[in-house]
N, C-alpha and C positions, 0 to 999 in steps of 0.2 A: 761269153767267156776264156777264162785264159786255158792258154794249151797247156797238155803235160809234156813237161820237161824229159827226157829221154838221155840215156845214154847207153851206148852198146858194147859189149866187150865179149869177143871170141875169136880163138887165134886162127881160122879157119879163114881167109881171106873172101871166100864166095860166099860162105855164110852170114859173115858181117856186113857187105853188101846186099846182099837179100836182104836180110832185115832193114836196111835204111831204106830198102826199096817198098818194102811192107809196109813201113811205116807214114814213108813220104806223101800217099795220097791221101793220109787223115787227117784230118782236119785239127783233131782235138791232140794231135801229137805233135813235139818240136825234138827233133832228135839235136842232142845240142855237144854230143864226143862221142866217140867208138877208141876203142880201145884192144890189145889182142894178147895180153897178159896179165895176172892176177898183180903184178906191179904197177903195171899201166891202169889198172882199174883202179886202184888205192890214187894217184896220183888225181886223176878224173875226178872221182867221188871228192878230194879233198878240194881241190878247184871250183866244180863245176856244181856239185851239191844238187844234182837232177832229184828230180820228182821220183821218177821210177828209175833203175837200174837192172840190166837184165846182163846176166853172167853167165859165161858157160863153168862148167863144174870140171871140166877138165885141161883147162888153159895151161900152161908153164907157170912156173909158180904157188903160191896156197893161196888160193880162193878163198876157202874158211874163214882163214885168219884177215884177210883184207874186209870180207865181207862183214866179222866180229867186231873189227876196229872202229871202220866206220860205223858200225852201229851204234857203238857204246860211246862216239863222241856225241849222240843225241841228235842230231841233224834229222831232217826232214826224207831223207832216201829211203825209198821201200826198195828193196832186193828179189829179183825172180831169177829163178835160176834155169838154165835154159840148157838141157842136156839130152844127147844120145843115152845116157845110162839109165836103166829103169833099176836098177839097184837101189835098193829100201834103204840099206845103211847110207848111201849119200844121199838121198832124200831127207834123210833123219838128223847127218849130219851137218847141211846146207841150212836147215829149219833150225838145229840149237843153234847156229853161230849167228841166228837174224833175219835169215831169207825168208820172205812172207810168202814163198809160193816157188813150186816147183812143176817145169813143163816139160814133158821128155820133146824131142827136136820131131817126133814122127805124128807130133799134133797137128791139125789144121791153122791155116791162117788167121782163120776168128777166134779158134780157141785162144792161141796166143794173144790177140788182140784183147779178148773178152779176160785172159789172165794180169794182161799189164790195166787195164782198167779196174779191175778185183782190187789190187793189191793196193793202187794209189787210193782206193775207198777205204783202206785198213783193212779190207778182209784175205782172208788167206786161202789160196788156190794152190790145189795139187791136182795134176792131169789123172782124170777119171780112173783109167785104166791102173796106174800107181796108187792110186788110193784105196782102191778094192782093194788090189794085193798088199796091201801096209795091214789095210784091217782085219785083212783073211789070215793073216801071220796067227801062230797060235798062242804066243805070246798076249795076244788081243783078244784073243776068243776064249782063253782060260780067265778072261775076267771073270764072267757070268761064274764060273764054280771055284774061284780063290777063296772064299768064302762061303759060310751059308749065311750070315749075317747082312739084309743090306746095304750098300753104301751108301751113308748120311753126309751131305756136305754143310758146313755151316755156311752163314749168308756171306762172310768173308771170302770163303774159297769159292763158292759160287760168286762171286763180284768177281774174283780173278779170272777166273774161269771165261768168263764174260769178254773180259779184255781181252784176253789171250785168243779170242775165235776174229778178235777186229785187229791183230798182229802188232797190241801191245809190248814194250819190250818191259826188262823188271823194273827199268828206272822208270819209264812212263806209267806200270802200275802205282810204283810207288808213289810219284807225284800228282797222281790222280785221287788216289786214295788217301794221301796224307799221310804217309807210312816210310821208314828206312827200308831201303833197299834190301838191308839184310834181312827186316822181317819180311821183305816180298819172297825172298828165296827160302826163307825158313816155309814160309807157306807152300811155295813149290815142292819143297821135299815131302813134306806132309803130303801132297796131292799124290804125287807118284807112289808111296806109300798105302794110301787109301786106294788110289785106282790101279796098284798092279802095273804100272807104268814106271819107264825108264828116262825118260824124255819130257821135252814140252811138246811134241808131237802127241807122243801116246797120250799125255795126257786129255790130251781134246780129243782124239778119236776114243778114247775112252770116255769123257764125260758126255761126248755126243750119242753113247752106244746107250750110255745109263737113260739117258731123255728119250731116245727111243722105244727101251723097253719099258719104262717109265708109261711112257703112252699107250703102248702097246698092251699096257696091264689094264688101264684106264678104259679102253674101249672093250675089252674083254672080261 
């Protein structure tokens, strides 16, 4: 089985060296490049096109723009944010930029390895504590009481949500469903309105909550 090519970007030399050492003994990973800024990350992404790119959120430069630009190119690279910052707004902004995951630097080495493998499979991975924090925010909790009528999704809307959970970008969804990218964006707007969400991450969380509530209702 071919190894997962991995690029790493962090402006702290010790952290960067530690990441390299973490992945070195893992037979299913090959570190192909390292960088210390958003600009270097852009160059690495364009040059190396790694399978997974772990990026620090607070590096010099604008990593959000860098991730967005590389994602819009339509390459294979999946981005995983690795940060000491547990702020939900940063996680949401990073995921909106196109990243597939957000892992806190206080996580265990095993969680980081699990996260990289998950985003490589096309999944979205968020550190459990941060995911719980996002779910508990009032704007998400208010979904249950936002309307007296149950939220109903069309078949197409359900398909789009399923692809979002697999880390698909709008462009990839459009290609998969044979739709225009503008049409997919229109569906996203409708989903955000239906689910009382402000962005892709909140759409995912709200949809998962709907599934949980429906399953719970069926059992009771």
